[in-house]
Every structure is written in structure tokens, then in C-alpha cells.
C-alpha positions, 0 to 999 in steps of 0.5 A: 108360323101362323100369329096366335094374335092379329093385335097385341095391346100393352098398357102400361099403368105408369109406376104401379108397382106391387112390392119391392125388389130384393136389391130395393134397399140398395136404392133407398126403397125398402118397404116400397109396395106402391099398390100394396101401400095405397090398398092398405090406405082404405078399401079401393074398389078394382072389381075389374082388375081382380077378376083379372087376377090382380089379387092373385098375383100376391096378397093385397089387402081388400083385394082378395084372389078370386077363384077364376081369374079371366086373365093370366097372371104374375110380376115381373123383375126389372134386370136393368140397372135403374128404376125409371120410365125410359129403363122399364120401357126400353126393358119391355121392349128387349133392351136391359141396360147394365149401366144406369143413366147417369142422375146428378143429385147436386144439380148439373155440373158448370160444364153443362150449364155453361153451354146450354146458357150459351147454346140456347141463348138464354139470359142465364137459368134458376134452379140447378137442383133435384126437386119436384116440378110442381115446387119448383115453380112455386119458389122460382116461377115469379123470378122466372118471369121477372128475369126470362131465365127458365128453371132448370132442374132434376130429380133422383131420375135421368132427367133434365127438366126446363120449366118455363111459363108460356107467356114468358117463353112460348111452347116452340121456344121452350121445345127448341131450348130442350133439342139443344139441351139434347144435343149437349147431354151426351157422353158421360152426360147422356141423361135418360131423358130432356123434358119440356115442362111448361107451365101458366099462372099468374102468381106462385099460388096459382102457377099450374103445369100444362099439358105441353109436357114434351119429352126428348128421349136418347134414342134406343138400340135398333134391335128392340121390338118397336122397330122389328116389328115395323120391319115386317110391315106391322102396325106399332101404334104408340099412345101418350108418351110412348113414341117420345121414350123410344124417340119415336124409333119403330113407330108407325102411328103416335097418337097424342094423349095428355092424360089417363083419360085421353089415353083410355080413349085413344087405346079403345079407338085404336081398337075399334080401328083396322090394324095388325101388330102392337098397340101400346099405351101409358097412363102417365097419371099415376107417375105424374100427378100422384107418384111424384106428389105422395098423394095416395088418395089421389092414386086410389081413385085414379086407380078406381077411375081405370078400373071403370073404364077397363070394360070400354077396352075390353069391349072393343077388343076383338077375338084375336086381341090380347091385353097386357097390363103392367108397369115400368117402376114403382112409385109408392105414395106413402113413401118419403120423397118424391121419387120412383121406387124399385119395385116388381111391375104386375102383370095381367094378360087377358084375350075373350078366347081364354078360359082359365087363368094361367099363373105366370108367376114371377118373371125375371126380366120386363123383357118377357113381355117384349119376347112374347110379343115378338114371338107372336109375330115371328121375330125374336129378341136378345133378352126375354123368355116369351110366356105366349104359348100359356096364355 
């Protein structure tokens, strides 16, 4: 079978959900609508996303549908049990999780903390509560600097996060501690990710997280999209935190990018280079800087900035490239709290030969994206229904 596209570029707007899932209330997320509520906050100028068909997916304030969208458009449900980064990205690669990763709303049990303190040879830990990463370093950062005890915290997601000042705990030492935690957190305590959260600064008022974050994910099942593509000799170019989400399984190139601009730069570079296969990017700032921090205006500006840079991606695309834009979950900055929200993910697909955009409807799973990519390159996933024939 001849490939319809030589390359497919999948870009995840991390957390840019497009309205509550039917079961959102069960997750405490009734009324969640990340893009919808941001667009209600003021006029948000997204001409390129609008032209692709973002406003055609569903009514959005200040972003009316266009008569002839340049892209195909729809939205994807999250079939898996969860609403976090790992769950959403794994589902895109064809993995549907029936059992959610464990969470720790009261902090981690002593069996985990005691083993970590002993195995990592640290003088104890601070925190061990669900918290905002920026807030907990303000609260406990100075005590950490005095004592050398790392700050351990979690969230509503399945994460074990370790924050440490770079001048107190060198970054490589922090990474080593995370690898130890990753080994400990198995079985019933097998969290989705262990995350290193280094910071700098001299006082609580000016402590600031650095871009030396590193994620240690659970290795995914091997029958997912990435290793299947790699086994066929195809390129699997991962940008930003993508490789860490899949524990580098099936990754052929891991291009570093610490923020949205770097990710866009690397995506453009990857499109300009010779390759055949998948280019897979994650725009982390939407979630990390604006969703979790409940910064609606910051989120709006970041969407406008991405939209303004979209033509660079279009220009770098070749005639047989397909661009897919989506999200992994929601993180509505207008909601209380600081956690992800259970929402549909927008779906936009564009290539230069397309004449009329197609309504892709409401897809049953993010795995439909993975199955579409799989079909193009002659492999098959267990989950998902391809929309390759209509884009």
C-alpha cells in the first residue's frame, strides 16, 4: 500500500480542551471548557486556527465558523480512565487505560517516603502534599535551602514530584534521586510520572523553576504506535517532553525543547530536514505556565502567539506532509483549583493538497489519531478508528 503522506506532524497543545466530557462531573469538572472559557474572557485573535476550522468544531465566542475551512475538524473523547498527560498521550498512540494511575490526595504513604529517604540517602523530605509547584517552593524553599531536604509533592494527577534548588542539589543529583523514586514507585504505587522540578533564587519571593525539568514515565506497552513505526524503519522524531512520556520507547530522535517557542522552532527544523514518518511535538506552556496557574490572560496570549507562528509550520511543510493539531486533556484556567479537567480534545488536520475541510465529528477516542497515522504507514493499532480516507 502506498503511503498517502510521507510524514505526519502531530502537535499537542497541552491541556487545550474544548469542553467537558459527559462524565466530567464524576471527576469534579462539571462546566470545564478550557478554550471556550478563555475565548469568553476577551476577544482572542486566532485567525490561522479559525481558518483551519477551530470555530467549526462547536460554537465558540468570538471565533465563528468559516464557510470553507482549510483543514478538517472535529473533537476526540478520552476513552481512558484518567485526565493526565501520560493517559492522553498514550491513548493517541493506541493505548486505552482501563485502570487509572494511582493518585495521592493525602500525600504518599510512609512505605514510599521511608524507602525513598533511605535509598536516595537524603536527610528527610519536606512537603508530601498535593500542591502547586510554584506555591510549594515559596512555602518550603527556604527551609529546603537550610536543611538540604528535597521537597516532595503531588497533585490530582499521578505524579511524584521532587523540587530542589540547583545550588543545594545539583541537577544531576536531582535526576538520580528521581530515578531512585521511579524504581520504588511500582506495583500499587506505580505513578504515571516522577518529575524533577529544579529551581533557583535567593528568597521565597524570587524562587523560580528552571527549564531543567525532567520526567521519568512508566514505560508504555510495546504494541503502541511509536515502536511499531520504528520497527518499519520509519523516523519517530519527538520534540519537547514527548520522548519522556513514552520513556523513549520507539523514539528515533529526541529534540530538546523547554517551552512553546523552542518546540515550534524544533518542529519547523524537523519539517525542513529529510525524514519519513512521524514528527511528534508537545507545547507544554499552555498547561504548565497557564492552566495549572489559572492564568486565563496568559493562556489567551499564548494561544495568540502560537497562532501567529502557525504559518511558519505551514511554510515548512511539504506537499506530502499532514499536520494534526490536538490536545491531551483540559486545564480550564477559569476553574477553581489547579488541576487538569476532563474534556474533549480539539482535532484539526491540514495538508497543502486539501481543498475542502471535512467535518470529522466527535471521535470516540484520541486513539483515532494514532490509528490514522498507523494506517498511513501500514501498521495497525488495537484501538482507534482511522479517519485517513477523508482528510
